[in-house]
N, C-alpha and C positions, 0 to 999 in steps of 0.2 A: 647459396645466395638467392637462388630462385625461390626456394621455400621461405626464406626470411622475408623476401619482398612480398610474397603472397600474404604472409601474416601481417606485415606492416600495412599493406593496402586494405586488408580486412579490418584491421583495427581502426584505420582512418575512416572507413565507411561506417563502422559501428558508432564511432564518436560523432560523426556528422549526422547520422540518423537520430541519435539520442538528442543532440542539440536542436534538430528540426522538430522533433516531436514535442520537446519541452517548450519551444517557441510557439508552436501551434496551440498547445494547451493553454498557454498564457493569453493568447489572442482570443480563444474561445471563452475563457473565464472573464476577460474584460468586457465581453459582450453581454454578460448576464445582467439583467435588470431586476432590482429588488422591488417587490410588491408590498405596499402598505395596506393592511387589512384591519378593520375594526368590526367587532361584533357587539351589538347593543341588545341587551335582554329587555324586551318590551313588556312581556307578561310571563306567566308561569311556563307556557309552552311555546312562546313566540319570540323570535330573535330576528334582528336585522343585520344582514351581512353587507358591509360597505368596503369595496376594494378600489384602490387607486394605483394604477400602474405607472402613471406619469404625473408628477406634481405640477406640471404645466396646466393641468385641468383645474387647479384650485380656484383661480379667479372665476371660472365659469360656474363651478359648484357653489361658490358663495352667493351667486346671483339667483339661485333657485328659491322659489316660494315653497318651502318644505311643508308648511301647514296645509297648503292646497294639495301638494303632492300626496301626503298621507291620506287626506280625505278621498282623493281619487283612488288610491290603492284599496282602502277599506270598502269603498263603494263597489269596486270590481269583485272583491272577495265575497261580499254579501250577495252580489248578483250572480256568483259563479261564472263570471265572464273571464274566459282564458285568452281572449284576443288581445292584441297589442294596439294601444291607442295613445294619443298625446294627452298630457295633463291638462285639465280644465281649470287652470289658474285664472282668477278674476282679472289679473293684469298680464295675461299671457302674451300680450302684444309687445311687452317690454322685457319680459323675463324668458330665459331658455325654457323650451318645452320638452321635458324628458319623455321617453317611451316607457310605458308601464306594461309589464307582462305578468300575469298570474299563472303560475305553474301548479296544477292540481296534483299531479303524480310525482311529488318531490322525492318520495322514498325510493322509487325505482331509478330516478335520475341520479340520486346520490350513490346508489349501488353501482351504477354504470360509470361512475367517476372516480373509481378507486385509485387510479394512477395519479390523478391530481391531488387527491386527499392525502397521499403519502408525503406530500411536500409540506404538510402542516402539522402543528401540535397545539395543544391547549395549555394556556398558562393558568395561574391560580385565580385569575379574575374572569375565567371562561372566555378569554379572547383568543382567537386563533391567529397564529403567526407563522411566518416562513421558517423552515429549517435552513440553516446556513449552507451556502454552496461551498464553503471552505471549512475544513476542520483539521486541527493539528493534534497529534497525540504521540505518545512514546511507547515503543514495544521492545521486547527482548526475544531474540531467537535462541533457542536452546535445543541441541540435538547432537547427532553424531556425524562424523565425516570419514571419508575414505577416498580412494581414487581408482580410476579405471585405466587399463592399458588395452588399447584396441577394443574398447567396449566391454571388457571383462575385468572383474576384480582380480587383483594381484594375489597369486598363491605363494605361500611361504616356501613351497617345495621348488619353485622356479625362480624366485627373486628374494634377495636378502632384505629388501625394504618393504616387505608385506606388512600390512597394518592390522591391528586388532580393532574391531568395531567398538567393543566395550572399552572405554577409556580414551578413545579418540573423540574428544568432545569438541563440538562446534558451538561458539558463543558469539552473539551479535547484539549490539545496542543500536537502536535506530530511532531517529526522529522522522515522523511521517506527516506529510501534508496531503490530506485527502480532498480532492477537488471534484465537484460534480460536473460532468460534461453534459449529460442529458438523461432525464428519467433515472433509470437504475444503473446507468453507466458512469463510472468514476475512474479517476486515475489517482494512484498513490505515488507521490514523489518522496523518495527516502534518502536520507543522508545518515551514515553511521560508521561504526567501526566493528570489525569482526576478527575472530581468532580461529585458525585451523590448529588443531592439536593432533598430530599423527603419532600414535603410540605404536611402536614397532613390535611385531611378533617376537623378534629376537631381542631379548632384554640386554644383551651385550653388544648390540650394534653401535658402532661409532662412526659419525659423519665427519668427513674432512674435506675442506675445499682445496683440491689439488690444482696442479698447474693447468691441466686440460679439462677438468670437470670435477663434479662431486664424487667422492670415493666413500664406499661403504666397507668397513673392516670390522674384525672381531676384537673384543677386549683381551687384555693379557690374561694368561691362565691363572695367575695368583689373585685376580680380582673376581669377587663373587657378585655378578650384576643383578640388579633388581628391576631397573626400568630404563628404557631409552625412547626418547621422543623428539619430534621436530615441531616447533611452534612457529606459525607465520601469521603476522598481523597485517590487516588491510584497512585502509580508509575507503569507503564504498559510497556509490550513488546509484539509485535505482529508479525506474519508472515502470510501474505495473498497472496496466489497465485492468479494472475490476468490474464485474457485474455483481451487484448486490441486490438480492431479491427480498431482503427483509422489508417489513412494513414500515420500519423507521430506519432506513439505511444510514442516516447521518446522526442518529441518536447514539451517543457514546456510552459504553459501559465502562468498567474499571480501566481497561486498556484500549478503549476505542473500538470495541467490537459492536456489531449490530445484533439484531435478534432474529435473523433468518439465514438462508443459504447464500454463500458468496463464493466466487471463483475468479482467479486472475492469473495472467501470464504476461511477463514482460522482461526487458533487459536490465542488466546491471553492469557496472564497471567498478574496478577497484585498483588502488595503488598501494604497493607494499611499503609499510613504514617501519617494520621490524621483523626479525627472524632470528631464531636461536635454537640450538640443540641442548638437550638436558639428559645427563646420564646419572643414575643413582646406583651406587654399588657399595659393597663392603670390602674394606681393605684393612688387614690386621685387626679384624674384629670391630672396626669403627665404620659407621655409616657415612658415606661421602656423597656430595652432590657436585656435579661439574656442569656449569652453564657456559656455553660458547656461542657468542654472537657472531654471525656471519651471514652473508647473502647466499652461500652454498649454490650459486648460479641459479637461484630462483628468479623467475620472471618478475620484473617490477610491476607489470600490469596484469590484471585478470579481467576477463569479461565473460559473460554467460547469460543464461536464462533462469528466471525465478518463477516457480509455480506455487500458487497459494490456493488453498481451499478451506472453507470454514463453515460451521453451522452453529448459530447462537454464540456461546462464549468460547468455542474451541476453534483454533485455526492451526493448520499444518502448512509447512513449506518444504520445497525441494529446490536447491540451488545446484546448477551444473555449470562448471567452468568450461567454456568452449575452446580456450587456448591451453597450452601445456603449462604444467606447474613449473618445469625447469626450462632454462634457455636451451634452444635446439643444439644437439650434439654436445651439451655440457652435463646432461643428466638423463635419466630414463624418461621416456615419453609417457606422461601421465596426465589425466584430466581429473581435477578434484571434484568431489561430489559431497554435498551435505544435505541433511534432512532432519526435521524435528518439529517442535511445537513453538507457536508464537504466543507469548504471554503479554 
């Protein structure tokens, strides 16, 4: 009972932390202000960058004498005057007086401003615009799964439920919402469904839900077994903070990947929605398949940590369940592990 209470308290803490992080992320996202930017091509090599962070400035901007302002700018450029001064509009007593600054070493300034430039892209009309702070895409997890007992893989010589890595496939379908927190720091909120497929080393292993726990037994001698496996399906939610060092971290490729290095680590939770065993065997020369749906005393909830790492169009993942696969004292003490490629 004490162990069960510890698991329950740990689960409550995990769920509370997940909800708190999710709420904090939403608050941060709500504070992001969009910037309107227009680039006007004035000549072959000359452009005007016009940025508005607050539309409340529009009435003031409409009051400017732009003809006088441009004359002031051109006069300063011709005179190589890099100081800051007020516009000399003829009716400057009634109109706003902007501050004009000519920056001679624009190339070096632009190079030192790489971080800000990563938030922009050019459209077909040569206008620069913001990357969205929110991006949704769909991905597929495809790999293998196994489980650990006391931090070690289960050996067939010591346990009948040992798993074959090849054939124990992990498949997941996920809808991802990628949110920018600041700069190269993002969070990926995921909702999806996944399947563990544990293919046993013993092709004749039969699972039974006994009175006191799950039972592992051998098939009858007259049956020629071919395959035995356990499949468990979960509905999952995840929150993975990600550092994306690509030059266009929000620019989606086919499956939402960027064009640089990225790494992330965060929690996930899942709820079991289906589980069944499958046995394939030959009896009297005929191939038979037996599907048995049962809970097998599997835990209804799973929670753990997800690690992601990627470069350009390739991403890898590792999931580790921190809670046991089976209910305590109803099955072996095992922690599920999956790893593979994100498409």
